[in-house]
C-alpha positions in Angstrom: -12.5 -15.0 -14.6 -14.9 -17.6 -13.3 -18.5 -16.7 -12.6 -18.9 -16.0 -8.9 -21.2 -18.3 -7.0 -22.9 -18.1 -3.7 -22.1 -20.8 -1.3 -23.2 -21.7 2.2 -20.6 -21.6 5.0 -18.5 -24.7 5.0 -18.9 -25.6 8.7 -16.5 -28.6 8.4 -13.7 -26.4 7.2 -14.6 -23.7 9.7 -14.5 -26.1 12.6 -11.0 -27.2 11.7 -9.7 -23.7 12.1 -9.1 -21.4 15.1 -11.8 -18.8 15.7 -14.3 -17.6 18.3 -17.4 -15.4 18.4 -16.6 -11.8 19.3 -19.9 -11.8 21.3 -20.6 -15.4 22.2 -23.8 -14.5 24.2 -25.3 -12.7 21.2 -24.2 -15.4 18.8 -25.7 -18.2 21.0 -29.1 -16.4 21.4 -29.2 -15.8 17.6 -28.6 -19.4 16.7 -24.8 -19.7 16.4 -23.8 -21.2 13.1 -27.5 -21.3 12.1 -27.9 -17.5 12.6 -29.3 -15.4 9.8 -28.3 -12.3 11.9 -24.8 -10.9 11.3 -22.3 -12.2 13.8 -18.7 -11.1 14.4 -16.2 -13.9 14.2 -12.6 -13.5 15.4 -10.3 -15.6 13.2 -6.8 -16.5 14.5 -3.9 -17.1 12.3 -1.6 -20.0 13.0 2.2 -20.1 12.9 2.1 -20.3 9.1 -0.2 -17.3 8.8 -3.2 -19.4 7.8 -6.7 -18.6 8.9 -10.3 -19.0 7.7 -11.7 -16.5 5.1 -15.4 -16.5 4.3 -14.8 -15.4 0.7 -12.6 -18.4 0.0 -14.8 -20.5 2.4 -11.7 -22.3 3.7 -8.4 -21.7 5.3 -5.9 -19.6 3.4 -2.6 -17.8 3.9 -4.1 -14.6 5.3 -1.1 -12.4 4.5 -0.7 -13.6 0.9 -4.2 -14.5 -0.1 -6.1 -11.7 1.6 -4.1 -8.7 2.9 -1.5 -8.4 0.1 -4.2 -8.2 -2.5 -6.6 -5.9 -0.6 -9.4 -8.5 -0.4 -11.0 -7.0 2.7 -11.7 -3.8 0.8 -13.4 -5.7 -2.0 -15.4 -7.9 0.5 -17.2 -5.7 3.0 -17.2 -8.1 6.0 -14.1 -6.8 7.9 -14.9 -5.3 11.3 -12.4 -2.5 11.3 -13.1 -1.2 14.8 -10.3 -3.5 15.9 -7.9 -3.1 13.0 -5.2 -5.3 14.4 -7.5 -8.3 14.7 -9.0 -10.4 11.9 -12.6 -10.0 12.7 -15.3 -10.5 10.1 -19.1 -10.0 10.4 -21.5 -12.1 8.4 -24.7 -14.1 8.9 -23.4 -17.7 9.2 -26.6 -19.3 7.7 -26.6 -16.9 4.6 -24.9 -17.8 1.4 -22.3 -15.4 0.2 -20.3 -15.0 -3.1 -17.1 -16.9 -2.8 -13.9 -17.4 -4.9 -11.7 -20.4 -5.4 -8.3 -18.9 -6.2 -6.0 -16.0 -5.4 -6.0 -15.1 -9.1 -9.8 -14.7 -8.9 -9.4 -12.6 -5.7 -6.9 -10.3 -7.5 -9.1 -9.9 -10.6 -12.4 -9.1 -8.8 -13.0 -5.4 -8.2 -15.8 -5.9 -5.7 -18.0 -8.7 -4.6 -21.7 -8.3 -5.8 -22.9 -8.6 -2.2 -20.4 -6.2 -0.7 -23.2 -3.7 0.2 -25.1 -6.5 2.0 -21.9 -7.5 3.9 -21.2 -3.8 4.9 -24.8 -3.5 6.2 -24.2 -6.6 8.3 -21.1 -5.0 9.8 -23.0 -1.7 10.4 -25.9 -3.6 12.0 -23.6 -5.5 14.3 -21.7 -2.4 15.2 -24.9 -0.4 16.1 -26.1 -3.4 18.2 -22.8 -3.5 20.0 -23.1 0.1 21.1 -26.7 -0.2 22.4 
């Protein structure tokens, strides 16, 4: 397995996919793509089931490359309040550990920053209910 590396959000790849802020007011106030505060992003899959994944830092086949191998459980960013939606919470301006291939995703047991990611989800969730 390759050594995991932290990478910044690939804004060019992100902008070529279909997504929106779950709370656009909060995201805007916090700096949008430059925010160091956890933000919830709602990713939409296209007709070929492709959508952006922060752990790959690019568009992937969500069903095959994420769901089928349980990547969300290893990652910690998934906002499970809305289980049917693909909503992830992370700080856009923070670097996170990423993977390059599906094989790497299958091999990894848990991302080293999973606790950090889960805290981001909890922080966002607690702010949402205030």
